[in-house]
Every structure is written in structure tokens, then in C-alpha cells.
N, C-alpha and C positions, 0 to 999 in steps of 0.2 A: 024328312031326312035328305041331306044334300049328297048327291052322288059324288064319289071320289073319282077324279080323273085317272085314267090308266096311264102307266108309265112304261116306256119301251126301252129294253136293253138290246143293243145290237152288237154282235160279236163277229170277229173274223177268225176262223179256226181252219187250219190247213188250206188256206186260200178259198174257203167257202164262207158264206155269210149266214149267220143264225140270228133270227129275230125272236125275242121273247117279250110278249106283252104281259105286263103285271097289272092286276086289277087294283092294287094299292101299293103304297110306298113300302109296306112291310116286306112283301115278296121281292120288290125291286132292290131294296137295300141288302137283303139277304143274298141275292144272286150277284150283286156287285161285289160283295165280299168274296164270293166263290170264283167268279169269272171276270172280274173287273179289268185284269191285265190284258184281256183280249178284246176290249171294247173298240168299236169303230164307229164311223159316222152313221147316224140313223137313216140317212138318205139312201144308203146302199140297198140294192134290190136283194131280198133274201133268197137263199137256196133252201132254207129250213125254217119253219115258223112254229112257235109254241104260244099258248095262252095259259097262264097260271093264276089260280085264284085261291085265296085263303078264307076259310070259314072261321070268323072270329069266335063264335060261340063254342065250337068244338075244337078250335085250334088245329084244324085239319086243312089239307090242301088238295086241289084238283089240278092235274096236268093234262092239257089237251094239245096234241100235235096235229097240225093240219094234215088231214088224210088218215089220222089214226083214231083209236078209241080212247076215251078219257081214262086216266089212272087216278086212283084216290090214295092219298098218303095221310097217315094218322098222326104224324108229328113232323117237326122240322127235319129230323134226321132221315126219316123215310122219304120225305119230299126231295131232299138233295140226292139221296141214293137213287131213287126212281128216275129223276130227271137226268142225272149223270149217265145212268145205264142206257136210257133211251137215246140220249144225245150221242154217245159214243158208237152205238150200233148204227144210227142213221148216218153219222159221219163216215163210217166204213163203207156204206152204200155209195155215198157221194164221192169218196176217194178210194175206190176199189183198186186203183193202181198202186196204192201204198201198201206196204206189208206191215200190219199192225201187230206189235208185240206188247205183251203185258209186262212192263218194265218201267223202272225209274230211269230218267235220263238227266245227266248233269254234265256241264261243260267245264273244261279246264284248258286254258291256253289255246282256245279255238277248236278243241276236239272234245268229243262226247264219250263218256263212259256210261254203259247200260248196266243197271243192276236188275238181273232177271231172276224171278222166283215166283212160285205160287203165292196166293194171298196168305198173309199171316207170317211171312218169313222175314219181315223187317225192312222191306224196300223203302217205305216212307220214312221210317225212323233213321235208317242209314243215310238217306238223302238229306234229312234235316241236320244230321251231324256233319256231313261233308260240306254243307253250306257255310259252316263256321271255319272251314279250312281252305278257302279260296275258290271253291267250286261255285259255278253259277247254275241257276235252275232252269230246266226245260219242262220237266214233269216228274211226278212221283209214281205214276202208274201206267202211262200210255205213251208208247214210243213208235210212231209210224215211220217206216223206213222208205226212202226213195230208192228203189232198186237200181236205178241208173247211176246215181251218184253216191249211194250209201250215206246220204245225209239224213239226219233225224229231224223231223218237224217238232217244234215245241208245242206242248199242251199245258199252258201255264195257268191251270186252275189253282185254287188254294190247296196247299199241301195238307193232306189229311192224315191225322194220327188217331189211333184207337185209344192210346194211353199217354200220360205225361212222359216226356223223354227223360233220360238219365240226367243227373245233376249238372254235369259239365256243359250241357246244352239246353238251358232253360228256355221256356216259351216266352215270346214278347208279351207286352201288355195287351196288344190288340190281337185277340184270338176269338174266332166264332166257335162257341161251345154249344153244340146241339145236344139232345138227350142221348145221342149215340156216339158222336165223334167230335174231334177237335180239328178245326180248320184254320190254318195260318194263311191269310191273304198274301198274294205275291208282293204287295207293297210293304208287308211286315217281315219279309224274309231277311236273314242276316247277310245276304249277298244279292247280286243283281239277277234279274230274270232275262234269259235269252229269248228273243222274239223272232229269230230267223233260223232256218235250218243250218245244222252244223254236222261235219263228218264224224263217223265213229272212230274212236281210238282203241277202245277195249270193251269186251263184254265180260262181266263178272256174274257168275251164277251163285246166288246168295243162299246159304243154308244157316238158318238161325238155330243156335244150340245154346241157350242160356245156362244150362246146367253143366256144360262142358268145363273141365278143369285143366285144360291144356293150353299151350300157346296158340295164338291165332295165326293160321297159315294161309297164304294165298298160293295156290298150286295151278300151274298151267295144265290145261286139259286138251285132249286130242280133238282134231277137227270133227271126227265122227261123233264123239260124245257131245261136243258143243252143238253140232247140228241137231242132234236128237233132243237135247235140252231146250234149245231155242224153238224148235218146231212145236214142242209141247206147250209153249207159252204164246204161240201165234193165235191171234183172234180171228183172222179172216183167211186162213190158208187156202180154202176152196176157191177163192177169187183169183188164184194164181195157177199157172201151169204145174203139172205133176202134183196137184193138191197142195202146193206150197212147200213141199220138201226141198225142191231144187232151189227155191229162194233162200231158205234157211241155210243150205249148204254154201250158196254163193256168198252170203253175208259173213259166215264164220271163216271162210277160206281167205278172206281179205282183212281179217281182224284178229288181234291177239285175244285169246279166250282163257279165262281162269275160273276157278271156283274158290270160295272162301267160306269157312265155317265160322260164323260170327258169334263170338262169346261175350264180348263187351264192346260197346259202341266206340269208346275212345280208341281202343286198339285197332278196331276195324277201320276207322277213319284214318289213322296214321298210316296203316298199311296201304290203303287205296290211294292216299296222297303220294306216297313213295312211288307207287306204280305209275301214276300219271306224270310225276316229275321225270322218271326215266323216259317216258314217251315224249314229253315236250322237249327234252334235251337231245332227242334223236339217238340216245344210246340204246343198245340191245335190251329188249325187255327181259327181265329175269324169269327163269323157269319156276322159281320158288322163293317167296318172301315170307318172313315170319316176324311177329312181334313177341315181346316177352310175356310174362304172366299178366293176365288181364287184371284191371283194377277192380275194386269191389263194387263199382257202380253198375 
């Protein structure tokens, strides 16, 4: 049997270098689809190192981080999930100065809108829709904030969806379909990917309510409510003074904050586009925006 040469994927994320050694082309090609937008020169010295291996007979995977214990994944979906989870935790250790928020981040006219919500509330689906309306991609789930500049660092992994999006926003032909999730590589997104930090323009707290039969409304929220909501979605608050609550308050005090009950993707996207158009034109941000009755999609 001829040994297969290992392939190395080197990434630059939040100004740190991650090296992933893949024992075969199968793991390498899979991870290029997920992280390819963040590739950098292999000659760079790594801050974080992984080795990943696939068992062809069992179609399972092993993940080994330098200095950590091996993790076993039983399928490609679990492999991506476990690697992503470990990677984001370790990046928080490497960049503890950043304030990590569980949020999607999209850019419009040089400024970023954060979509903040717990898992399952439609951050990635809403991000996918907004990319069809002139927004550009930073991340669909991880938004690290530089507290000195209030700029958001991009985390341009493949956009991950649990289900097919509604009809007005179909998926492209190139999609990585695992047994658990759908991943759209950054190169297949309908809009450009932002690779440099950009300042926050607005924070929107997303509430997914598919059975709601009312108009979609975007409502301004108080700074106190916004700070509490943002703090609840912070991933590394204990790395900051006052257990991170002061950082959440500082962010919202310099940002327009809203909540939206998302009933239909097209209505939600049109409302959020209108919000950013107000921001980019330097006109006062409205206290309350609403769309008409949602479509059937």
C-alpha cells in the first residue's frame, strides 16, 4: 500500500495562524470548502495546530489538537461541528482581548449589522437572505468585537444552514451537504466576503416566529435591555473586567439597537435593508419600522 502524503491547510483568523494537517485529500478538500476564504501562506508560524484523520472503512474522523486530547467524530457533520467548536474556543484563548458574541455579522456601506440570537432563531438563514440585498459577509455565527474601536473581526467560514432556505433565496449549485447541515463556501455566496475588521452600525436581536400572522416590525430597544440581551450571547465575558457586563454596556451605548420578530425571510430582509439605508445616508435611525403582511414563503 502506498502511503498518502499529508496536506496542510493554513488559516489566518483574528490575526492568528492556524495550521491543520490533513492525512488525506478528502479531509483537506472538505476543510477548504469550510475555511478556504481564510487561507494564508503555509510558511507562516502557527499559533494553533491540528491533525485530522479519516477512517475510510468506518467513515469516521479523528481530531487532534497539539496539547489536547483526541476527539472522535462518527460522520462528516460531527467532524465539522467538533472541529469548529474546539477552534472557536481556542481562538478565544488566543484573542482574549476581543469580546466574542454569538451573532451573524454583515457589512453594508462600510458598516456592520449584528444579528444576535440564541441558536435556532434564524441568524444564518437571515444572513443568507441579506446577502441577496447588497450586504457583504463577515460571519453567520461569531462576531469578535475590538472594544477599543468597536470594529468586528470577520470569521468567514462557510455559511451553515440546517434546512433549505425559502424559495426567493435558493442555494447555489456548489453546496457542501453533510449528513447534518448545509454549508455554502464563501466563494459561492451571492455577495462579497469582507476580510478586514469593520465598525458596528446596528445590533438587531432576532426572534424567529414562523407561525406569527402579523406584520414584521423592527422596534428600537433601550440600552439596558440591549446590554442584557447582548451579555447573554457573549462567549467569553469572564475574560473582561466586571465579568464582561461593562463591555456589553459600552458596545450598546455607542450603537443603535433593535429587536425584530422574524415571520418571513423576504419581509425581514427588506426591513433590515431599509434600516441600513437610513444609517448609510446619515439620516436619523427610525424608532420603529414595519413591513406589510408576510409572503407565503
